N, C-alpha and C positions, 0 to 999 in steps of 0.2 A: 399369304401362306408360303409363296415361293421364298420370300425373304426369311421366314422362319427356318425353313429347311436348309437354306444356304448358310445361315448363321450356325445352325446345328452342325453342319458338315465342317465348318471352320473350327468350331469349339472342340469337336472330337478329334480333329486333325492335329492340333497343337498339343504337345505333351503336357500332362498334368500328373500329379503325384500318384493318383490311384492307378493310372494305366501303365506307368513306366518305372516307378521306383522299385518295385519288387524284382525287376529284372536287372537292376544295377549291380555292379561289382564293387570292389573296394574303392573305385574311383567315383562312386555315386555322389551326386550333388546333395544327397539327403543324409548321409551318415558317414562315419569314419570307420576305419578298419580296426579290428582287435577288440578284446573285451574291455568293458568300462572299468576305470580305476575306482578305488574307494577314496573319495575326496573329503568326506567328513563323517561324523558319527551317524548321520542319516543313512548313508550308503552301507555302513557296516551292518545295520539292522535289516535293511531291505534286502541286500544281497545275501545275507546270512539266511533269511527266511526263504528266499528263492532257492538257495542251495539245498536247504532241507527238503523243499518240495520237488527238487530236481527239475527246476524250470530255468532255462538259460535266459539271462537278460539280454536285451538288445544292446548293440554298441552305442557309443555316444553319437549324437546327431552332428551333422557337419556345421561348420562355422556359419554358413548362410542360413541354415535352418534355425540355429540357436539365435542368431541376430533377429530374425523375424519373430520367432516365438517369444523371446524375452521382451521385445518392444510391445507386442500385443498383450502379453500377460501383465505387464506393469503399467504402461501408460496408455494402452488401448489405441496405439498408433502404429502405422508401418514406418520403418526407417526410410529416409529419403534415399534416392539413388546415390547421392554423395556420401551419406553416412554408411550405406552398404559397401560402397567401393573402398572407403577408408578402412572399415573394419576388416574386410576380406584381405586387404593388402598388408595388414598388421601381422607381423610374424612373432610377436612377443607371446610368451607362455601364459601371461596373466591377463590377456586382453578381455576374456569373458568376465572375469572378476571386476576389472575396471569399468566395463560397460554396465554391469549391474549397479555399481556404485553411482554412476552418472544418472542412470534411469531413476533410481530411488530418490535422487535429489531433485528431480525435475518437477516443476509445477504440475505437469500433466499426470504425474503419479497420484497426486491428491485428487485431481479431477476424476480420474478413472475409478479410484477406490471409492470416491464419494457416490458414484453411480451404484456400486454394489451395496454400500451402506444405506443409501436411500431406498433401495429395494427392500432391504431387511427391516428398516424402520418405517416403511409404509408412507413415504413422503408423497402425498397425493391430495390435491385440493378438494375434489368433489366426491360424490357417492362411491362406495359406502364409508370412506374414511372421513371426508368433510373437514380437512384442515383449513380450507379456504386458501385462495391463491397467495395472498400476502403472507399468511403464516407458513405455507409450504415453502415459499421463497426464503423466509427467515430461517426456518429449520434446516433447509438444505445448506445455506451459507454457513451456519454454525457447524454442521457436520464436515463440510469441506475445509473450513478453517482449522478445525480440530485436527484433521488428517494432515493438512499442510504444515501445521506446527508440530507434528509428531507427538501430540498430546498422549501421555501414558494411558494405556487402555483402561487401567483401573480408575483413573480420574475421569476419563470419558464416560465410563459406565456409571460412576457415582454421581456425576453431574446430571445425567439423565434420570437416574432413580430418585434423586432428591429434589428435582426441579419443581418449582412453583412459579406462578406469575402469568403474565399476558402471553397469549399465543403469538402476538405480534412483536413483543419487546423482550420476552424471555424465551428464546427459541427452544431450549431443551424441554420446556413445559409441554411442547407438542408431543412428546413421547406418550403422555397420558391422554392425548386427544386422538392420536392416530390409530383408532380402534373402531371397529364396527359397533361394538357395545362397550359400556364403561362401568359395569358393575365390578366390585372387587375381584370376583373370580375371573372375569374377562381380563382384567389388568394382570392378574397373577399368571394367566396362561401366556400372555404376551411377554412378560418378564422371563418366565421359564424358557420360552423359545429363544428369545433374543440373547440372553446372557448365560443360559445353561445348556443350550442346544437340545432341550427336552420338550416333548409334547405332553404337556400336563393333562390334556384331555384323556390320556391313556392311564393316568395315575388313579389310584383308589380315591373315591370321593373325599374321604377324610383328609387325605394329604393335600388335595386341592383347596379344601376349606381352610386348612392350617396356613397355607401360603397366602390365601386371600386376606387373612387377618392383617397382615403387614401393610396392606393397601386399602384398608377399610376407612381411613380418614380422608381420602381424596374426595374433593368436591369441585363443582364447576359453577361459574356464574358469568352472566353477560355484563356488558358495560354500555355506556351511551354511544361508544364508537361502533359503527356497523361491523358486525361479524367478529368483533373482539370478544374473547372469552378468557376468563381468569381461572387457572388451576390453583386451588388452595387447599390447606389442611384444616379440617375440623378437629381442633385439638380437644374439644369437649366431647368428642365421640367416645362412646363406651368401648373400652378395650379390656380384654382379659389381662390378668396380672402377668401371665407368661404366654408366649407364643411358641409354636413348634416349627423349627426350620426344616427344609427339605431332607436333610440328612437324619432327621429324627431327634436331634438334640433340642432342648428347651432353651428359651432366651427370655430374660425379663423385659417387659414393655413398660417403661416409666410413664406414669400418669402425666398427661399433658405434653408428652414428648412426641417425636416423629418415629413411628414404628418402622417406616421405610429405612431409616438409618440403621436400625438393628439388623435388618436383612442385608443391607449394603455392606455393613461391617463384616458380616459372616461371608458374604459372597466373594469379596475381593481379597480375602486373606490368601497368602501363598499356600496355606495348608489345605485349602478347599480345592479339590480337583475339578469341580464342575466348570468354574469360570475360565481357567486357562485351557482346559480340554476343549471346550466349545469353540473358543477363539482359534486355537491351533488347528483343529479339525476343519474349521471354515476356511482359513487361509490355505491349507493344503488342498482343499476342494477347489478353490478358485484357481490355483496354479496347476493342478494336475487332473482336474475334471472328475475326481472321485474322492470322497472322504476316506480317511483311514478307518473311521467308522462310517458306514454308508447305510442309509441315506445320511447326508451330512448334518442334518438337524434332527436326528432321532437317536440321541445318546440315551442308552438304558442298559442295565446289567446284562440282558440277554441278547445284546447286539454288540459283540466284541470287536475290537480293532482287528484289521486284517493282518497287520504286522505287529507281533507282540513287542512291547517296549517302545515303539516309535512314537506313539502319542504322548507317552510319559516323558520321553526325551524332549519333545517340543514344548510340553507344559513347563518343564523345568527351565528350559532356555528362556521362555517368555517371562516367567516370574523372576528369574535371576537377572534379567535385563531391565528390571523395574518397569515391566509391561511395555517394552518398546516393540511395537508391531513391525517396524522396519527391520529390526534385527531378526525377527522371525522370517520375514521375506528373504533376507540376505542368506540365512542358513539354508533354506530350501532351494533357492535359486542357484546357489553355488554347489549343490549336490550333484553327483553324477546321475542320481535317480531322476531329478528334474530334467537333466540334459540328455537323457536317452533318446535314441531314434524312435520314431513312431512305427517302425516296421518290426513286428514281433519276430523273435527267433524260435518261439515255441508255440505249438498248437494246443497246449494245455489250456483248458477253459478257465483255469484259475489264474492265468497270467495277468489278465487285466486288473483283477481285484487286488493283486499283490504287486502292482506297479513294475512289471517286467518290461514295460515300454511306455512311451508317452502316448496318451490316447488322442486319436483324431477327434476334433470337435469343431463343429461349424461355428464361425464367428457369430457372436450375438448380434442382434439386430442393429443396435446403436453403433457398435464398432465396425460392422460391415458397411453401413451407409457412409460412415465417416471415412473409411478407407477408399471407397469409390470417389467421394468428394476430394480427398487428398490427392489421389491420382489425377483427377480431371481438373482440379482447381475450381470446383463448383460447391455450392452450399445447398442446404435444404430450407424449406420454409415451414415453420410449425406455428399453429394457431392455438391460442388458449381459448377454451370454451367460454370463459368469463373474463371481461376486459379489466383485470387487475392482477398484478401490477402493470401488465401490458397485454394487448391483444395478440400482437405478433412477437414471437420469440426472436430476439436479435440474431441475424444471420451469421454474425461472427462467432457465435457459440458453436462448439462442436455438439453433435447430438448427445454424446455422453455427458455433457454439462447441463442439460436441460433439467431444472430442478423438479418440476411438477410431473408426477406420473400420469396426470390427465392430458398433458401436452403430447400428442402422438401424431401418427400419420398412417396411411394405408400400408406403407412399406413396413413400418415398425410393427404394426399389428400382424401383418402377414408373416414376418420373420420371428415372431414369438416374444416380443417385449412383454414382460410380466405386468399384470394389472395392479400389483402392489396392494392387494387386498388381504393377504395372509401373513406376510413376512417369511414364508417358506422359501428356501433357496431354490427348490425345484419348481417353483411357480413359473420361472423363466423356461421357455421351450426353445431349445437349440437344435431340434431335429429338422431334417430337410423334408421338403414336400415337392410334388409336381408343380403346384401353383408358384412356389418360390422359383423353381427352375424356369418356368415360363416367363415370369416377371424379369429375371435377370437376362434372359436370352432374347426376349421379343417385345419388351415394353418401350414405349416412347420415353418414359421416365429415365431409364438407363441409357437408351440410345442417345438422347439429347445431351446427357452429361458427357458421354464419350465423344460424340461428333462435334460438340460446340465448346467443350471445356477449354478454357484458356491455357491451363498448364500443359495440356497435350499439344496445343497449337505452338506454344513456345518451344516445347521439346522438339517438335518437327522442324521448326525454323532453325534451331541450332545444328541439326544433324541431317538436313535435307540432302546434302551432297554426299553423305557417307552412309549408305543403307545398312551396312553391317554394324556400324556404330549406333545407328538409330535403333536397330533391333536390340542390341545390348542394353541401351538405356531404357528401353521399354521393359525388358525383363527385370532390370534392377529396380525400376520404379514400381512394377506390379508384384513381382515375386521375390524381390530382395536378393536376387542372385543373377549371375550372367547365364545366358543360354548354354546348353551343352552343344557339342559338335553335331550331334544328331538333330537337336532342335533347330540349329542354324540351317542344317541341310533341308529339313522339312519346310521351314519358313521360306527359304530361298526357292525351293521347288514350287511351293504354293504361290509365291509372288509372281513367278514366271508364268505359271499356268493360268492364274486369274487375270493377269494383266493390270492389277491394281498398282497405282503409283500415288505419290504425294500423300496428302492428309488421309485419303481413303485407306491407305496401307496402315497407317497408325490406328485409325478407327477400328478396323476389322481385327487387327492383331491384339489390341487392348481388349476388345470385346471378347475375343477367344480366351485370353488369359484370365479375365475376370470370371468367365464361366467355367474355369478349370477347377478340379477338386483341390488343387494345390493352393489356389487363391482363397477359396471359400472356407478352408479349414485351418485351424491351428494344427500344426503337425510337427 
């Protein structure tokens, strides 16, 4: 208990964003001075709406904050101390744009985005989805490779919608297996949620039945291979001569054809607002923590966008780029709206919903434990409940790369990893709790990583003879910025009063910073 209160005193002593940032001046480590510029058409719409509402936007975030933010939002990693130092020393005007391009081209971008898509597509081996481990692995690899290849989004969707074959050898076919129930209306609900951002259960019954018709030929059968299942079409199934699409228009259903293709052709046309709108709203939610239409997967006529014209702009950009999702990321990331400070300039309760500042959000479970591992040079051990394709997940994988939603840990469960049962974006829980705080502050799990982590041992060995340099490297490693003069003063005073020296100094300072609001949140 004494150890707990000692650590608590250290953690509250060292500055974090929640306790110090609001008192900063123009020299703040968190934001720049002056009003934000209009960098692209996104800002013209957002700032115009804020002006109409008489809400002042926050200034741009500082370079250090942008660096950390864009790394976490694109590749799910912290920048290294060397990367932070190089970026902060770069005086060129276009360095943020160039950094965005480098991050979008990294392999880790596909890794991190595959985590998000695996949540949406319910990549989970066991109950209630029951893909089985081998199929979950194959499905995840197909998703990840599609993202790495920057496969056009319309092609990605079409391949899923028209998939048939073995769950093991035709990975997209698992789209039709990753469901708690497999009747045509159940499949239709999943299709509407995934590709239209709509909750079909709220539709009139007749409209749900109309959509289900397009998926009424789907059948399933087993094989002699254990847990293999084939998704196939029953082309002899009775279909009406015409079906009715979600926009109310009719469509011919050719006898013996694939009714899904009729729906897919309608869905991915550039004239159809549902498809591009759902994708654009989802990417905006992933980058800014709130959908332009919110909740992000509840698109309906009586749930209008917060900023008129913004979603339409993103829809047009996505369709005009031939469904290049990276281009959509590029547009949003380069906007001043994305690069605003997290410190609001207005107390108007509408400011958050209209993107007047970047929202504070706790790191998701997988990114958080990966960040701790990156800082300390340690890994996690994850065990699959079923020994296929392997019992122990290879330790060289980042947590965000784990394919199967059933492979978890007490830490991931505590910090809100989604169950992947529903495909809803808000199934993931990024809120903070007292139990999470206690784990970070007083668990042997985190203590052993910090006290025994080889990366911190190497850091200390390099700078043992220069305490000020050691503290600077710790701040760059954990917070992606150098310490302020006030923080240096506090650390120096604490070091003298505590009598800590050597590796113990590194352990306690890193522990304090990992428990700060600044580390735990995207900001």
